C-alpha positions as CSV (number, residue, x, y, z in Angstrom):
1,X,18.4,119.9,75.2
2,X,16.5,117.2,77.3
3,X,13.2,118.6,76.1
4,X,14.3,118.6,72.4
5,X,15.5,115.0,73.0
6,X,12.2,113.8,74.3
7,X,10.3,115.5,71.7
8,X,12.4,114.2,68.8
9,X,12.4,110.8,70.5
10,X,8.6,110.8,70.6
11,X,8.5,111.9,66.9
12,X,10.8,109.1,65.9
13,X,8.8,106.6,68.0
14,X,5.5,107.7,66.2
15,X,7.0,107.6,62.7
16,X,8.5,104.1,63.6
17,X,5.3,102.9,64.9
18,X,3.3,104.0,61.7
19,X,4.4,100.8,59.6
20,X,3.4,98.6,62.7
21,X,0.0,100.4,62.8
22,X,-0.5,99.7,59.1
23,X,0.6,96.2,59.3
24,X,-1.8,95.6,62.2
25,X,-4.6,97.4,60.3
26,X,-3.9,95.2,57.2
27,X,-3.8,92.1,59.3
28,X,-7.3,93.1,61.0
29,X,-8.7,93.7,57.5
30,X,-7.5,90.2,56.5
31,X,-9.1,88.7,59.7
32,X,-12.4,90.6,58.8
33,X,-12.4,89.3,55.3
34,X,-11.6,85.7,56.4
35,X,-14.4,85.8,59.1
36,X,-16.7,87.1,56.3
37,X,-15.7,84.3,54.0
38,X,-16.1,81.7,56.8
39,X,-19.5,83.1,57.7
40,X,-20.5,83.0,54.2
41,X,-19.2,79.3,53.8
42,X,-21.0,78.3,57.2
43,X,-24.2,79.9,55.8
44,X,-23.9,78.0,52.4
45,X,-23.3,74.7,54.4
46,X,-26.1,75.4,56.8
47,X,-28.5,76.0,53.9
48,X,-27.2,72.8,52.0
49,X,-27.8,70.8,55.4
50,X,-31.2,72.4,55.7
51,X,-32.2,71.3,52.2
52,X,-30.7,67.9,52.6
53,X,-32.7,67.4,55.9
54,X,-35.9,68.9,54.2
55,X,-35.5,66.3,51.5
56,X,-35.1,63.5,53.9
57,X,-38.0,64.7,55.9
58,X,-40.1,64.8,52.8
59,X,-39.2,61.2,52.1
60,X,-39.9,60.2,55.6
61,X,-43.3,61.9,55.5
62,X,-44.1,60.2,52.2
63,X,-43.1,56.9,53.6
64,X,-45.2,57.7,56.8
65,X,-48.2,58.4,54.7
66,X,-47.6,55.2,52.6
67,X,-47.3,53.2,55.8
68,X,-50.4,54.9,57.1
69,X,-52.4,53.9,54.0
70,X,-51.0,50.4,54.2
71,X,-52.1,50.2,57.8
72,X,-55.4,51.4,56.9
73,X,-55.6,48.7,54.2
74,X,-54.5,46.1,56.5
75,X,-57.1,47.2,59.1
76,X,-59.8,47.3,56.4
77,X,-58.8,43.7,55.2
78,X,-58.7,42.5,58.8
79,X,-62.2,43.9,59.5
80,X,-63.4,42.3,56.4
81,X,-62.1,39.1,57.3
82,X,-63.6,39.3,60.9
83,X,-67.0,40.2,59.4
84,X,-66.8,37.2,57.1
85,X,-65.9,34.9,60.0
86,X,-68.8,36.3,62.1
87,X,-71.2,35.8,59.1
88,X,-69.9,32.2,58.6
89,X,-70.3,31.5,62.3
90,X,-73.8,32.9,62.2
91,X,-74.6,30.8,59.2
92,X,-73.2,27.6,60.9
93,X,-75.2,28.4,64.0
94,X,-78.4,28.8,61.8
95,X,-77.6,25.4,60.0
96,X,-77.0,23.7,63.4
97,X,-80.5,25.0,64.6
98,X,-82.2,23.7,61.4
99,X,-80.4,20.4,61.9
100,X,-81.6,20.2,65.4
101,X,-85.1,21.1,64.6
102,X,-85.1,18.5,61.8
103,X,-83.8,15.8,64.2
104,X,-86.6,16.8,66.6
105,X,-89.3,16.7,63.9
106,X,-88.0,13.4,62.6
107,X,-88.0,12.1,66.1
108,X,-91.5,13.2,66.6
109,X,-92.6,11.6,63.3
110,X,-90.8,8.4,64.2
111,X,-92.6,8.3,67.5
112,X,-96.0,9.0,65.8
113,X,-95.3,6.2,63.3
114,X,-94.3,3.8,66.1
115,X,-97.4,4.8,68.1
116,X,-99.5,4.5,65.0
117,X,-97.9,1.0,64.2
118,X,-98.5,-0.1,67.8
119,X,-102.1,1.0,67.7
120,X,-102.6,-0.8,64.4
121,X,-101.2,-3.9,65.9
122,X,-103.5,-3.4,68.9
123,X,-106.4,-2.9,66.5
124,X,-105.5,-6.1,64.5
125,X,-105.0,-8.0,67.6
126,X,-108.6,-7.0,68.8
127,X,-109.8,-7.8,65.3
128,X,-108.3,-11.2,65.6
129,X,-109.8,-11.6,69.0
130,X,-113.1,-10.4,68.0
131,X,-112.9,-12.7,64.8
132,X,-112.0,-15.7,67.1
133,X,-114.8,-14.6,69.5
134,X,-117.2,-14.7,66.6
135,X,-115.6,-17.9,65.3
136,X,-116.3,-19.5,68.7
137,X,-119.7,-18.1,69.0
138,X,-120.7,-19.6,65.7
139,X,-119.2,-22.8,66.5
């Protein structure tokens, strides 16, 4: 009796556990399905984020290129302005040298003119003296 009781009790237990096993198996399949759905949704969101960041990065790269071009243009303009300033300074220096040379030449010419006038006065004075001397000799 005891052995038949234990065997029938085991059989009953196994048959009563069967619906629980199916319930657990069903629940496990639901969890697997939910995990798969979640993984698919995560993959979709990740792809969307990747695409969004890629578009943003493309915009940033484009802006960086434009900024680089603007910088190059600014550098070019600044270099041109510096060259123009240097040319103007060189031109001003040349003009200043020419003015100094002209002043020097004019000063020399003025000195020559003054020297010539002094010599002429000296010659006139001697001519007067000679003329007076002759006049005295004749008298």
